Jmol script that loads the backbone (N, CA, C; Angstrom):
load data "model"
ATOM      1  N   UNK A   1       1.440  -5.532 -35.951  1.00  0.00           N
ATOM      2  CA  UNK A   1       1.159  -6.057 -37.453  1.00  0.00           C
ATOM      3  C   UNK A   1       0.133  -5.238 -37.959  1.00  0.00           C
ATOM      4  N   UNK A   2       0.299  -4.871 -39.205  1.00  0.00           N
ATOM      5  CA  UNK A   2      -0.868  -3.974 -39.870  1.00  0.00           C
ATOM      6  C   UNK A   2      -1.632  -4.810 -40.745  1.00  0.00           C
ATOM      7  N   UNK A   3      -2.759  -4.342 -40.925  1.00  0.00           N
ATOM      8  CA  UNK A   3      -3.644  -5.079 -41.910  1.00  0.00           C
ATOM      9  C   UNK A   3      -3.772  -4.547 -43.421  1.00  0.00           C
ATOM     10  N   UNK A   4      -2.716  -3.674 -43.488  1.00  0.00           N
ATOM     11  CA  UNK A   4      -2.576  -2.899 -44.751  1.00  0.00           C
ATOM     12  C   UNK A   4      -1.785  -3.961 -45.800  1.00  0.00           C
ATOM     13  N   UNK A   5      -2.507  -3.934 -47.115  1.00  0.00           N
ATOM     14  CA  UNK A   5      -1.720  -4.909 -47.937  1.00  0.00           C
ATOM     15  C   UNK A   5      -0.580  -4.141 -48.418  1.00  0.00           C
ATOM     16  N   UNK A   6       0.605  -4.997 -48.677  1.00  0.00           N
ATOM     17  CA  UNK A   6       1.804  -4.637 -49.109  1.00  0.00           C
ATOM     18  C   UNK A   6       1.773  -4.789 -50.621  1.00  0.00           C
ATOM     19  N   UNK A   7       2.979  -4.149 -51.165  1.00  0.00           N
ATOM     20  CA  UNK A   7       2.977  -4.161 -52.778  1.00  0.00           C
ATOM     21  C   UNK A   7       3.664  -5.497 -53.162  1.00  0.00           C
ATOM     22  N   UNK A   8       3.176  -5.854 -54.208  1.00  0.00           N
ATOM     23  CA  UNK A   8       4.084  -7.235 -54.749  1.00  0.00           C
ATOM     24  C   UNK A   8       5.501  -7.010 -54.809  1.00  0.00           C
ATOM     25  N   UNK A   9       6.473  -7.916 -54.478  1.00  0.00           N
ATOM     26  CA  UNK A   9       7.893  -7.703 -54.636  1.00  0.00           C
ATOM     27  C   UNK A   9       8.044  -7.711 -56.224  1.00  0.00           C
ATOM     28  N   UNK A  10       8.838  -7.192 -56.740  1.00  0.00           N
ATOM     29  CA  UNK A  10       9.145  -7.090 -58.110  1.00  0.00           C
ATOM     30  C   UNK A  10       8.252  -6.516 -58.862  1.00  0.00           C
ATOM     31  N   UNK A  11       7.263  -5.862 -58.450  1.00  0.00           N
ATOM     32  CA  UNK A  11       6.224  -4.997 -59.449  1.00  0.00           C
ATOM     33  C   UNK A  11       6.518  -3.626 -59.019  1.00  0.00           C
ATOM     34  N   UNK A  12       6.884  -2.891 -60.055  1.00  0.00           N
ATOM     35  CA  UNK A  12       7.221  -1.437 -59.838  1.00  0.00           C
ATOM     36  C   UNK A  12       5.928  -0.744 -59.647  1.00  0.00           C
ATOM     37  N   UNK A  13       6.260   0.431 -58.822  1.00  0.00           N
ATOM     38  CA  UNK A  13       5.054   1.419 -58.380  1.00  0.00           C
ATOM     39  C   UNK A  13       4.698   2.199 -59.720  1.00  0.00           C
ATOM     40  N   UNK A  14       3.712   1.965 -60.548  1.00  0.00           N
ATOM     41  CA  UNK A  14       3.355   2.637 -61.527  1.00  0.00           C
ATOM     42  C   UNK A  14       2.329   3.870 -61.417  1.00  0.00           C
ATOM     43  N   UNK A  15       1.918   4.053 -60.178  1.00  0.00           N
ATOM     44  CA  UNK A  15       1.005   5.151 -59.867  1.00  0.00           C
ATOM     45  C   UNK A  15       1.321   6.584 -60.361  1.00  0.00           C
ATOM     46  N   UNK A  16       2.542   6.948 -60.282  1.00  0.00           N
ATOM     47  CA  UNK A  16       2.888   8.186 -60.535  1.00  0.00           C
ATOM     48  C   UNK A  16       2.721   8.390 -62.198  1.00  0.00           C
ATOM     49  N   UNK A  17       2.805   7.253 -62.840  1.00  0.00           N
ATOM     50  CA  UNK A  17       2.607   7.434 -64.317  1.00  0.00           C
ATOM     51  C   UNK A  17       1.302   7.445 -64.882  1.00  0.00           C
ATOM     52  N   UNK A  18       0.295   7.204 -63.962  1.00  0.00           N
ATOM     53  CA  UNK A  18      -1.028   6.952 -64.452  1.00  0.00           C
ATOM     54  C   UNK A  18      -1.651   8.221 -64.822  1.00  0.00           C
ATOM     55  N   UNK A  19      -1.330   9.253 -64.167  1.00  0.00           N
ATOM     56  CA  UNK A  19      -1.960  10.688 -64.468  1.00  0.00           C
ATOM     57  C   UNK A  19      -1.384  11.159 -65.789  1.00  0.00           C
ATOM     58  N   UNK A  20      -0.088  10.778 -66.189  1.00  0.00           N
ATOM     59  CA  UNK A  20       0.553  11.176 -67.428  1.00  0.00           C
ATOM     60  C   UNK A  20      -0.046  10.178 -68.513  1.00  0.00           C
ATOM     61  N   UNK A  21      -0.258   9.095 -68.250  1.00  0.00           N
ATOM     62  CA  UNK A  21      -1.001   8.279 -69.201  1.00  0.00           C
ATOM     63  C   UNK A  21      -2.356   8.761 -69.705  1.00  0.00           C
ATOM     64  N   UNK A  22      -3.120   9.137 -68.567  1.00  0.00           N
ATOM     65  CA  UNK A  22      -4.307   9.864 -69.040  1.00  0.00           C
ATOM     66  C   UNK A  22      -4.264  11.178 -69.752  1.00  0.00           C
ATOM     67  N   UNK A  23      -3.429  11.873 -69.488  1.00  0.00           N
ATOM     68  CA  UNK A  23      -3.146  13.120 -70.242  1.00  0.00           C
ATOM     69  C   UNK A  23      -2.777  12.810 -71.623  1.00  0.00           C
ATOM     70  N   UNK A  24      -1.861  11.832 -71.818  1.00  0.00           N
ATOM     71  CA  UNK A  24      -1.213  11.403 -73.041  1.00  0.00           C
ATOM     72  C   UNK A  24      -2.451  10.712 -73.835  1.00  0.00           C
ATOM     73  N   UNK A  25      -3.292  10.090 -73.281  1.00  0.00           N
ATOM     74  CA  UNK A  25      -4.397   9.366 -74.011  1.00  0.00           C
ATOM     75  C   UNK A  25      -5.477  10.259 -74.434  1.00  0.00           C
ATOM     76  N   UNK A  26      -5.577  11.280 -73.701  1.00  0.00           N
ATOM     77  CA  UNK A  26      -6.672  12.357 -74.110  1.00  0.00           C
ATOM     78  C   UNK A  26      -6.189  13.269 -75.108  1.00  0.00           C
ATOM     79  N   UNK A  27      -4.936  13.571 -74.909  1.00  0.00           N
ATOM     80  CA  UNK A  27      -4.129  14.422 -76.018  1.00  0.00           C
ATOM     81  C   UNK A  27      -4.255  13.623 -77.461  1.00  0.00           C
ATOM     82  N   UNK A  28      -3.963  12.193 -77.258  1.00  0.00           N
ATOM     83  CA  UNK A  28      -3.842  11.505 -78.525  1.00  0.00           C
ATOM     84  C   UNK A  28      -5.298  11.481 -79.097  1.00  0.00           C
ATOM     85  N   UNK A  29      -6.276  11.357 -78.368  1.00  0.00           N
ATOM     86  CA  UNK A  29      -7.758  11.315 -78.921  1.00  0.00           C
ATOM     87  C   UNK A  29      -8.109  12.593 -79.501  1.00  0.00           C
ATOM     88  N   UNK A  30      -7.729  13.746 -78.937  1.00  0.00           N
ATOM     89  CA  UNK A  30      -7.906  14.940 -79.419  1.00  0.00           C
ATOM     90  C   UNK A  30      -7.335  15.258 -80.670  1.00  0.00           C
ATOM     91  N   UNK A  31      -6.028  14.875 -80.817  1.00  0.00           N
ATOM     92  CA  UNK A  31      -5.283  15.009 -82.029  1.00  0.00           C
ATOM     93  C   UNK A  31      -5.952  14.130 -83.209  1.00  0.00           C
ATOM     94  N   UNK A  32      -6.283  13.001 -82.823  1.00  0.00           N
ATOM     95  CA  UNK A  32      -7.116  12.228 -83.841  1.00  0.00           C
ATOM     96  C   UNK A  32      -8.353  12.855 -84.182  1.00  0.00           C
ATOM     97  N   UNK A  33      -9.061  13.427 -83.473  1.00  0.00           N
ATOM     98  CA  UNK A  33     -10.397  14.056 -83.898  1.00  0.00           C
ATOM     99  C   UNK A  33     -10.057  15.568 -84.593  1.00  0.00           C
ATOM    100  N   UNK A  34      -9.003  16.325 -84.230  1.00  0.00           N
ATOM    101  CA  UNK A  34      -8.662  17.356 -84.831  1.00  0.00           C
ATOM    102  C   UNK A  34      -8.052  17.254 -86.287  1.00  0.00           C
ATOM    103  N   UNK A  35      -7.445  16.019 -86.514  1.00  0.00           N
ATOM    104  CA  UNK A  35      -6.869  15.668 -87.818  1.00  0.00           C
ATOM    105  C   UNK A  35      -7.690  14.750 -88.703  1.00  0.00           C
ATOM    106  N   UNK A  36      -9.028  14.643 -88.177  1.00  0.00           N
ATOM    107  CA  UNK A  36      -9.933  13.668 -88.941  1.00  0.00           C
ATOM    108  C   UNK A  36     -10.265  14.064 -90.279  1.00  0.00           C
ATOM    109  N   UNK A  37     -10.066  15.550 -90.504  1.00  0.00           N
ATOM    110  CA  UNK A  37     -10.571  15.982 -91.958  1.00  0.00           C
ATOM    111  C   UNK A  37      -9.494  15.993 -92.841  1.00  0.00           C
ATOM    112  N   UNK A  38      -8.308  15.280 -92.424  1.00  0.00           N
ATOM    113  CA  UNK A  38      -7.289  15.193 -93.443  1.00  0.00           C
ATOM    114  C   UNK A  38      -7.230  13.596 -93.711  1.00  0.00           C
ATOM    115  N   UNK A  39      -7.967  12.810 -93.211  1.00  0.00           N
ATOM    116  CA  UNK A  39      -7.955  11.433 -93.532  1.00  0.00           C
ATOM    117  C   UNK A  39      -8.351  11.195 -94.899  1.00  0.00           C
ATOM    118  N   UNK A  40      -9.378  11.746 -95.455  1.00  0.00           N
ATOM    119  CA  UNK A  40      -9.713  11.385 -97.027  1.00  0.00           C
ATOM    120  C   UNK A  40      -8.576  11.838 -97.953  1.00  0.00           C
ATOM    121  N   UNK A  41      -7.889  12.797 -97.535  1.00  0.00           N
ATOM    122  CA  UNK A  41      -6.876  13.086 -98.641  1.00  0.00           C
ATOM    123  C   UNK A  41      -5.858  12.172 -98.479  1.00  0.00           C
ATOM    124  N   UNK A  42      -5.327  11.568 -97.225  1.00  0.00           N
ATOM    125  CA  UNK A  42      -4.329  10.587 -97.092  1.00  0.00           C
ATOM    126  C   UNK A  42      -4.800   9.264 -97.756  1.00  0.00           C
ATOM    127  N   UNK A  43      -6.048   9.033 -97.518  1.00  0.00           N
ATOM    128  CA  UNK A  43      -6.771   7.694 -98.198  1.00  0.00           C
ATOM    129  C   UNK A  43      -6.570   7.878 -99.757  1.00  0.00           C
ATOM    130  N   UNK A  44      -6.685   8.880-100.122  1.00  0.00           N
ATOM    131  CA  UNK A  44      -6.667   9.152-101.747  1.00  0.00           C
ATOM    132  C   UNK A  44      -5.065   9.044-102.195  1.00  0.00           C
ATOM    133  N   UNK A  45      -4.183   9.388-101.200  1.00  0.00           N
ATOM    134  CA  UNK A  45      -2.762   9.500-101.598  1.00  0.00           C
ATOM    135  C   UNK A  45      -2.185   8.223-101.380  1.00  0.00           C
ATOM    136  N   UNK A  46      -2.411   7.614-100.217  1.00  0.00           N
ATOM    137  CA  UNK A  46      -1.861   6.376 -99.842  1.00  0.00           C
ATOM    138  C   UNK A  46      -2.489   5.117 -99.997  1.00  0.00           C
ATOM    139  N   UNK A  47      -3.791   5.076-100.246  1.00  0.00           N
ATOM    140  CA  UNK A  47      -4.565   3.967 -99.993  1.00  0.00           C
ATOM    141  C   UNK A  47      -5.483   3.879 -98.999  1.00  0.00           C
ATOM    142  N   UNK A  48      -6.699   3.456 -99.096  1.00  0.00           N
ATOM    143  CA  UNK A  48      -7.770   3.538 -98.115  1.00  0.00           C
ATOM    144  C   UNK A  48      -7.516   2.470 -96.914  1.00  0.00           C
ATOM    145  N   UNK A  49      -7.070   1.285 -97.393  1.00  0.00           N
ATOM    146  CA  UNK A  49      -6.797   0.120 -96.556  1.00  0.00           C
ATOM    147  C   UNK A  49      -5.509   0.484 -95.543  1.00  0.00           C
ATOM    148  N   UNK A  50      -4.527   1.163 -95.994  1.00  0.00           N
ATOM    149  CA  UNK A  50      -3.512   1.623 -95.179  1.00  0.00           C
ATOM    150  C   UNK A  50      -3.708   2.538 -94.252  1.00  0.00           C
ATOM    151  N   UNK A  51      -4.566   3.575 -94.623  1.00  0.00           N
ATOM    152  CA  UNK A  51      -4.895   4.545 -93.706  1.00  0.00           C
ATOM    153  C   UNK A  51      -5.793   4.132 -92.845  1.00  0.00           C
ATOM    154  N   UNK A  52      -6.739   3.208 -93.125  1.00  0.00           N
ATOM    155  CA  UNK A  52      -7.731   2.652 -91.954  1.00  0.00           C
ATOM    156  C   UNK A  52      -7.011   1.878 -91.122  1.00  0.00           C
ATOM    157  N   UNK A  53      -6.041   1.032 -91.361  1.00  0.00           N
ATOM    158  CA  UNK A  53      -5.204   0.368 -90.471  1.00  0.00           C
ATOM    159  C   UNK A  53      -4.439   1.046 -89.692  1.00  0.00           C
ATOM    160  N   UNK A  54      -4.063   2.153 -90.129  1.00  0.00           N
ATOM    161  CA  UNK A  54      -3.190   3.181 -89.311  1.00  0.00           C
ATOM    162  C   UNK A  54      -4.066   3.967 -88.273  1.00  0.00           C
ATOM    163  N   UNK A  55      -5.264   4.462 -88.864  1.00  0.00           N
ATOM    164  CA  UNK A  55      -6.172   4.955 -87.772  1.00  0.00           C
ATOM    165  C   UNK A  55      -6.575   4.068 -86.726  1.00  0.00           C
ATOM    166  N   UNK A  56      -7.060   2.801 -87.095  1.00  0.00           N
ATOM    167  CA  UNK A  56      -7.467   1.824 -86.121  1.00  0.00           C
ATOM    168  C   UNK A  56      -6.233   1.609 -85.251  1.00  0.00           C
ATOM    169  N   UNK A  57      -4.964   1.483 -85.547  1.00  0.00           N
ATOM    170  CA  UNK A  57      -3.924   1.188 -84.682  1.00  0.00           C
ATOM    171  C   UNK A  57      -3.625   2.394 -83.867  1.00  0.00           C
ATOM    172  N   UNK A  58      -3.813   3.695 -84.214  1.00  0.00           N
ATOM    173  CA  UNK A  58      -3.472   4.745 -83.562  1.00  0.00           C
ATOM    174  C   UNK A  58      -4.532   4.882 -82.469  1.00  0.00           C
ATOM    175  N   UNK A  59      -5.876   4.679 -82.862  1.00  0.00           N
ATOM    176  CA  UNK A  59      -6.804   4.773 -81.956  1.00  0.00           C
ATOM    177  C   UNK A  59      -6.865   3.755 -80.817  1.00  0.00           C
ATOM    178  N   UNK A  60      -6.370   2.478 -81.110  1.00  0.00           N
ATOM    179  CA  UNK A  60      -6.272   1.292 -80.144  1.00  0.00           C
ATOM    180  C   UNK A  60      -5.325   1.868 -79.244  1.00  0.00           C
ATOM    181  N   UNK A  61      -3.917   2.186 -79.688  1.00  0.00           N
ATOM    182  CA  UNK A  61      -3.019   2.627 -78.621  1.00  0.00           C
ATOM    183  C   UNK A  61      -3.375   3.681 -77.790  1.00  0.00           C
ATOM    184  N   UNK A  62      -3.994   4.744 -78.258  1.00  0.00           N
ATOM    185  CA  UNK A  62      -4.574   5.846 -77.380  1.00  0.00           C
ATOM    186  C   UNK A  62      -5.453   5.523 -76.461  1.00  0.00           C
ATOM    187  N   UNK A  63      -6.426   4.759 -77.029  1.00  0.00           N
ATOM    188  CA  UNK A  63      -7.571   4.109 -75.997  1.00  0.00           C
ATOM    189  C   UNK A  63      -6.990   3.282 -75.057  1.00  0.00           C
ATOM    190  N   UNK A  64      -5.970   2.293 -75.318  1.00  0.00           N
ATOM    191  CA  UNK A  64      -5.445   1.580 -74.332  1.00  0.00           C
ATOM    192  C   UNK A  64      -4.633   2.204 -73.221  1.00  0.00           C
ATOM    193  N   UNK A  65      -3.896   3.363 -73.677  1.00  0.00           N
ATOM    194  CA  UNK A  65      -3.148   4.096 -72.652  1.00  0.00           C
ATOM    195  C   UNK A  65      -3.965   4.799 -71.936  1.00  0.00           C
ATOM    196  N   UNK A  66      -5.166   5.459 -72.142  1.00  0.00           N
ATOM    197  CA  UNK A  66      -6.063   6.062 -71.577  1.00  0.00           C
ATOM    198  C   UNK A  66      -6.847   5.019 -70.659  1.00  0.00           C
ATOM    199  N   UNK A  67      -7.069   3.824 -71.057  1.00  0.00           N
ATOM    200  CA  UNK A  67      -7.752   2.839 -70.056  1.00  0.00           C
ATOM    201  C   UNK A  67      -6.925   2.403 -69.207  1.00  0.00           C
ATOM    202  N   UNK A  68      -5.624   2.212 -69.595  1.00  0.00           N
ATOM    203  CA  UNK A  68      -4.665   1.764 -68.371  1.00  0.00           C
ATOM    204  C   UNK A  68      -4.384   2.908 -67.347  1.00  0.00           C
ATOM    205  N   UNK A  69      -4.395   4.169 -67.584  1.00  0.00           N
ATOM    206  CA  UNK A  69      -4.244   5.505 -66.935  1.00  0.00           C
ATOM    207  C   UNK A  69      -5.352   5.447 -65.791  1.00  0.00           C
ATOM    208  N   UNK A  70      -6.567   5.428 -66.599  1.00  0.00           N
ATOM    209  CA  UNK A  70      -7.679   5.501 -65.608  1.00  0.00           C
ATOM    210  C   UNK A  70      -7.945   4.400 -64.733  1.00  0.00           C
ATOM    211  N   UNK A  71      -7.672   3.121 -65.099  1.00  0.00           N
ATOM    212  CA  UNK A  71      -7.707   2.109 -64.533  1.00  0.00           C
ATOM    213  C   UNK A  71      -6.620   2.069 -63.228  1.00  0.00           C
ATOM    214  N   UNK A  72      -5.550   2.654 -63.385  1.00  0.00           N
ATOM    215  CA  UNK A  72      -4.543   2.765 -62.256  1.00  0.00           C
ATOM    216  C   UNK A  72      -4.884   3.967 -61.147  1.00  0.00           C
ATOM    217  N   UNK A  73      -5.478   4.941 -61.715  1.00  0.00           N
ATOM    218  CA  UNK A  73      -6.012   6.040 -60.784  1.00  0.00           C
ATOM    219  C   UNK A  73      -7.099   5.461 -59.959  1.00  0.00           C
ATOM    220  N   UNK A  74      -8.091   4.382 -60.682  1.00  0.00           N
ATOM    221  CA  UNK A  74      -9.221   4.325 -59.997  1.00  0.00           C
ATOM    222  C   UNK A  74      -8.919   3.150 -58.889  1.00  0.00           C
ATOM    223  N   UNK A  75      -7.887   2.085 -59.222  1.00  0.00           N
ATOM    224  CA  UNK A  75      -7.670   0.971 -58.545  1.00  0.00           C
ATOM    225  C   UNK A  75      -6.194   0.864 -58.577  1.00  0.00           C
ATOM    226  N   UNK A  76      -5.335   1.532 -57.706  1.00  0.00           N
ATOM    227  CA  UNK A  76      -3.951   1.423 -57.806  1.00  0.00           C
ATOM    228  C   UNK A  76      -3.722  -0.065 -57.226  1.00  0.00           C
ATOM    229  N   UNK A  77      -2.457  -0.395 -57.620  1.00  0.00           N
ATOM    230  CA  UNK A  77      -1.725  -1.749 -57.500  1.00  0.00           C
ATOM    231  C   UNK A  77      -1.818  -1.863 -55.936  1.00  0.00           C
ATOM    232  N   UNK A  78      -1.606  -1.049 -55.177  1.00  0.00           N
ATOM    233  CA  UNK A  78      -1.419  -1.205 -53.624  1.00  0.00           C
ATOM    234  C   UNK A  78      -2.823  -1.948 -53.230  1.00  0.00           C
ATOM    235  N   UNK A  79      -3.953  -1.653 -53.673  1.00  0.00           N
ATOM    236  CA  UNK A  79      -5.121  -2.130 -53.315  1.00  0.00           C
ATOM    237  C   UNK A  79      -5.569  -3.499 -53.912  1.00  0.00           C
ATOM    238  N   UNK A  80      -4.952  -3.919 -54.787  1.00  0.00           N
ATOM    239  CA  UNK A  80      -5.214  -5.097 -55.429  1.00  0.00           C
ATOM    240  C   UNK A  80      -4.901  -6.444 -54.592  1.00  0.00           C
ATOM    241  N   UNK A  81      -4.334  -6.303 -53.750  1.00  0.00           N
ATOM    242  CA  UNK A  81      -3.795  -7.641 -52.910  1.00  0.00           C
ATOM    243  C   UNK A  81      -4.976  -7.857 -51.969  1.00  0.00           C
TER     244      UNK A  81
END
end "model"
wireframe off; spacefill off
backbone 0.3
color backbone group
């Protein structure tokens, strides 16, 4: 009998997606920084509140994807049990 923890039944192995999530999160953050000079024009055209909500939502999604990917790489699901 081994002392190695086993994966939870019914929980998919998401470790291969972690590196892709980190890359996607970093790319999304870089795109946000690169496009930040266009935000004042969009705010003038479409409204400050709408653009502010869109930017916050975009950065929240990018940050959460990056956070999940880094968390999976540092602490994979196999080690959590």
